[in-house]
N, C-alpha and C positions, 0 to 999 in steps of 0.2 A: 375433833378429828386432827390427827397429825398426818400431813400430806406433803412431805418435803420432796419436791421433784425438781432436780437441778440438771441443767445441761452443762457437762464438764468441758466438752470440746464438740466440734462439729460431728453430729450423728452419734454422740455418746450421751446417754441419759442415765441418771441414778435416782431412784425413788425409794423411800421407806414410808409405806402407807399404813396407817392405823385408822380404821373407820368403824362406825357403829350403825347398825340397822340399815344396811344397804338393801335396795330393792333387787329382785331377781335379775332384772335386765340392766344392772348398773354398768356392765361392760359389753360393748358391742363387738361383733365379729370383725376382724380386720387382718391385714397382712402388711408386711414391710420387707425391705431388703436387708435389714440388719438382723443379727442374732439377738435373741432376748432370753434372759434368765429371770425366772420368777422363783423366789425362795418363800415357800408358804409356811407361815407360823401359826395362824389361828383362823378359825372360821368354819362354816359349813358350805363347801363349794366343790364344784367339779371343774376340770379344765378340758375343753374340747379342742383338739388339733386335727384339722381336716375331718376324717370320719371316725376318729378315735376319742373316747371319753374316759377321763381318769378321775376317780373319786379321790380328792386330796386329803392328805393327813399331815399333821404337824411335822415339819422337818422335810417335806417333799421339795425337791428341786426340779423345776420344769425347764427343759432346754428346747427352745423354739427356733427352728432353722429358717433362713430367709425364704420368703414366698410361701410359707405355710399359713393357711388361714387358721385362726384360733380365737378363742374367747374364754373368759372365766364365767361360769354359770353359778350365781349365788343361789343356794338352796335353802337357806335359813337365815332369818334376821338376827344374826349374832355378831359379836365383835369379829372384825376381819383385819388381819395383819399380814403384810408381805413385803419383801424387797423386790424391786424390779429394775433390771439393768439392760439397756440396749447398747450394742457396740458392733463395730466392724473389725474383725480380727486383723485383717491386712492393714487397714488404715491406722489402727491404733496399737499395733504390736502385741496383740494378745496371742500367746502361744498355747498349744495343747488342745485346741478345739478339734483338730484332726485326729486326736487320739481317742475321741469318744465314738463308740460304734454308732452307725447310722440309725439303727433301730432304737437306740436309747433316747427316750423323751422325758421320762420321769424316774427319778431315783431318790430314795430316802437318804437323807443325811443324818437321821437320828443315830447317834452313837459315833458319827464321824467327826470327832472334835476338830480335826484339821480343817475340814471344809466349813463347818459351822463357824469356826473362828474367823474365817475370811470375812464373813458378813458383819461380825461384831467389830472387826477392825475397819471395815468400810464406814460404819457409823462413827467410830472413834476419830478417824481422819477427816471425815466430812465435817464434824463438829469443831475440830481443832486446827484445821489447815485452811489455807486459802483455796479457792476454786481451782486456781492454776496448779497448786501443789497436789491437790486431790486428783486432778486429771492426769498427772504424771504417775501417781501411785496406783490408780485403779487398774490399768492394764496388767501391772505386775501381780496384783491381788487376784485378778481373774485367771492369769496364767497359773498361779499356784493352785487355784481351785480346780482347774482342769487336770493338772497333773495328779492331784490327790484323788480325783474321781476315777482316773484310769486304774489306780490301785484298788479302788473300793467298789467298782461296779460289777465285779464278777462273783459276788458272794450272796446272791439271792435278794439283794435290796432294790433291784429295778422293778418297776411296775408295768403290768400289762394293761393296755387300754381296752375297754369294751367297745366293740364296733357299734356304730349307729346302724340305721336301716341298711340292709344289703343293697337296696336300690340306690341309696345315697352313695355307698361305696363304689358301685358299678359306674354311676354317673361321674363321680370325681376321677376315677381311673381313666375313663374315656376322655374327659376334658383335659386332664394333665398330659395325656399322651398326644393330644391333638390341639394343644393350646394355640398354635400359630396357624392352624388351618381353619377354614370356614366351619362353624358349628351350628347346625340346625337343631335347636333344643327339642322341637316337636318330633323330629326324626329319631333323636336319641331316646326320647320317651317311648316312642312306638317300638323301638328295638328292645326296650326293657318291659314291653307289654303293659304299659300304663299310659294314661292320658297326660298331656302336657300340664293341664290344670292340677292333676293329682301330684305330679312331680313338684310343681311350684309350691303347693301347700305343704308337702312333706319337707321340702328344703327350708321353708320358712319356720316350720315347727322344730326341726332338728338343729338348724344352723343359724336361725335368726337372720336369714339372708335370702336373696333371690338368686336363681341360677344365673341370670343375666349379669347381675352385679359381681358375682363371684368370678365369672369369666373375664369381664371387663377390667376389674381391678388387678387380676393376675397378669393380664396382658400389659397393663400400664406399668406395673412394677418391673416387668421384664424390660419394657421400653426405657424406663428411668435408669436401670442398671446399664443398658447399652449406651445411653447418652453419656453417662458418667465415665464410660470407658472410651469415649471419643467418637462414637458413631454419629452420623448426621441424622437429624429428624426425618428428612425425606426418605432415608433408607430404612429407618427404624419402624415407621408406622406400618408398612406392608409386611415386614418380617414378623411383627407382633400381632398379625391377624386383623388389622383394621382395613376396611375397604376403601376409605378415602381419608385424606389428610385433615379435612375440616372436622370430621367426627373425632378423629384422634386428638386433634388440637383442643377441641372443646372439652372433651373428657379429661384430658391431661391437666388442663388449667383448673377444672373443677376439683380434681382429687388433690393436686399438689400445690395449687395456688400460684403457680408460675408457668410460663410457656416452656415448651420443649427446648427451645434454643437457650433459655436461661439455665437449663439443667446440663447443658453440654460441658464436657471437661474443659477447664480453663488451661 
């Protein structure tokens, strides 16, 4: 297995992974406040973003936006290869992200020599430069990639994701519209004409996640972003839908490994 995963600067990660015989649940569903790019080169897999599922093909580029729940679903035990880059456009000077249409999540780079070459040069510089030099080069390479995608994304190469269960779609829409308000999962399930236990089983089957964890982690990601922008923990926890500070504090430490006050903007 080639599994080179390096942190170039704070909150920027670059990984070129080549694996063999991965189990179907090798990757768990998760979310984060960074942008993520996955360039898929080999394997039998699908990518799920919220309630949308994309069957991946060689040369597909996946753009995952902040606070979008997602995971790779391995569907066959074959060789698996991808590039994976996490970054913050503002913090690291990556230009061109705002040029990509909001609906675009997966685009084929097959035949786009300019975009494909960006990843080849990432490998070249990673192997032949210091981590410090590579961290300076990577934002420029990503900016070049996004500008090339703008010119390339309107010719039928974008992918349409298949929707998961309509019940899952309805539930996620409701949650994301009301994320900061009290949410009674039983009442939402009743409004969808299903039992809470049925919704739980469906959520676990389709998203490998529980409804409670989905809501909690999205709220915590929102809180983390607000803290990084200078908000005080005592103001953040109520805004993000937590009924008391003790619960917020405990869940925050569990997810991020530090206290809310340690995440405040310095």
